[in-house]
N, C-alpha and C positions, 0 to 999 in steps of 0.2 A: 267809459262804461264802468269803471271802478266805483263811481259814485251812484250807480244804479244797483239796487239790491236785487239779487237773483235767488229764486227758490232752489233749495238743495234737495236732490233726490238720489236714490240708489236704484239702478236697474239691475235686475237679477235674471239669469237665464241658465240653461243647461248646456254644458260644454259638449261638443261632439265627441263621440267615442274615440278613445286613443289619445285625447288631448290631455296635457298636464294642466292643473289648475290649483288655485289656492286651497281647495277643499280636498284634494287628493292626499291621502295619508297612509293607505295600505293596499294590499293586493285586492281587497274587497271592492276597489274602485272599478275593477273590470266587470263587476256585476251591478253595483249601485250607480245611480246617476251622479255625475260630477257637476256641482253648482259653481257658478261664478257671479260675482257682483262688482259693480263699478259705480263710483260716486259721480254724479252729474252736477255741473253748475251752469249748464246751458239749456236746461229743460224748459219748455214752454208749451202752453196750450194754443193751438193755432186755429181751431174751428170747432163748432158744436153741430151745425147743420150744413148739409144733410147728413154728414158723418162726424162723430167726435174724433178729432185728430190731435195728436201731440207730436212734438219734434224735439230732437236733441242731437248734439254733435259729440263725436268721439275722436280723440287724438290717435294717430297711427304711429307705430304699430299698437294694436289693441287686441287683447284676448277676447274682450266682449264683442268687438266687431267680428272676429272669427266665429264666435258662438252664434251670433245673430244671423250671419250669412249661412252658416250650416243649417240652422233651424228653418230658414226660409227658402231652402233649395227647391222644395216642392210647394209651389204657390197654391196648388189646388187642394192640398191636404188640409183637413180641418185642424183646429186647435190654435193656441196662442204661441207666440214666440218669446215673450218676456213679461215681466211684471215691473212696473215703475212704482217704487215706494216713495211717497212724499214724506220727507222726514219732519219730525217735530223738533221744537227747540230743545227737548231733552236728549236729543240724539247726536250731539256734536261729536262725541267719541266714535260713534258708529260711522259718521261721515268720513272721519279721518282714517278709520280702519279700512274701509273699502276704497279709499283714495290712494293708499300706500301699500301695494302688494309686496314691495321690497322689504317693508317692515313687518307686515302682518301676512304671513304665508297661509294661514288657515282662518280667515275671518268668520266663516260659518261655524267653526268649532266653538266659538265663544259668543255666538249670537243667537238670541231666541227667534225662531221662525217657524212657520207652518207652511204647508204646500197648498197651492190652489188646485182646481180641478184638473189642470194640465200638468201637475207635478212640479211647478216652478215655485221657488221660495217667496213667501210674503213675510216681511220683517215685522215682528211684533213691536208695538209702541209707536208706530208711525201715525201721521195724520190720516192716512188712507193709502190704498194701493190700487193701481190700475192694471188690469190684465190686458195686454195689447198684442196686436198682430201687425207686422210690417205691411205697408201697402205698396212698396216698390223697393227696388234695389237701393243701396246707399248712394247718396249723391256725393261725388268726389269734389269737395270744396277747393281742392288744390289745383283743379284743372279748369282753367278759364274757357278753353274751347268747349268743354262738355257743358259748362253752365250757360254758354252763349247759344249753342245750337242743339243741346241735348244729344250730342254725338262727339266722338273723339277719334282722331286718326291713329293715335298710339294707345294701346291698351293700358289701363291703370298700372299693371305690373311693370311696364316700361317707364312710366312717368314718375312713380313714387321714388325709386332710388335717386333720380336726378334732383328731386325737390327736397329729399331728406337732408341733403348736404347744405341746404339753404335755410332751414328753419322748421317750425312746427307745421305739420299738415294734418288735415282732419277730414272726416266724412259726416254727412248729415243723414240722420235716420228719421223717417216719417212713419208713424204708426196709427192705426185705428184702435180706439178703446173698445174692447169687447165687453168688459165687466168692471164695475166698481166693487172692489172687495171690502168686506167689513173689517174695520180696524180693531185691534186688540190692545187694551191698556196694558202697560208693563211696569212703568216706573213709579213705585210707591212714594207718596209724599211730593210728587212733582206734577200734580194735576194741572196746574197753571201752564207749565212748560209744555205738557203733552197736548194742550189745545192751541198752541201757537206754532207758526211755521218756522223752520230753520232757514235762515237767509245767509247769503254770502255777500259781504259788502266791504270794499277796500281791503281785500285779501284777508278777511277775518270773518268768523261766524258771528251772527247776531240774530235778533228776532224783532218783532214789532212791539212798540209801547204805545199806550194811548197818547195822542197829541195833547199838548197843554191847552190848546183851544180847539173848538170844533172845526173840522175841515169843511163841513157843509152847514154853516149857521142858517137859521131860518131867514127868509127874505124879509126885509124891513117893509112895514106897511106905510 
């Protein structure tokens, strides 16, 4: 899969009250919402009809997973759970910033963003942003029994510590797109890069270039 280019996105959400996050910086966090963001390299669109659906995976432990589960506790409540920001080729540094919370403790403090109607950050300069709502609980990709019969004898809380000793574990999130948000230009002098997608290929960021020959030449008569 390293030879297959993947789109890069940053998912943003609101952390549950009382949680620490990269945007917490003062006592005012007890009043103001605390935002969290995470870079995705597993994002994909999985359906358009009858509902527009997207999916992505998160490695555990994950503060973003905690935020999304807290936001979706009340499935009957109206509103979105997250925003998926599709990064442009001009946003490589932004992708790194939200991928390394150990190095960047306050990524929102140095990032241009605005809030959608649900109060969730939309990152300026991206190709576009999708306001989304989870359609189900996260699927535990580490649990073969769950994936086989959609049920599990042991609760995930009991399975995770066993698997953490053996390698990476992750969860799959599936969400419905509620709105496509208007993108906002940001990077002066980089118009070309802002119109191209940021891709992850062979463990490095890249983007697309016009092929030397047409991929779909006209049929010969």
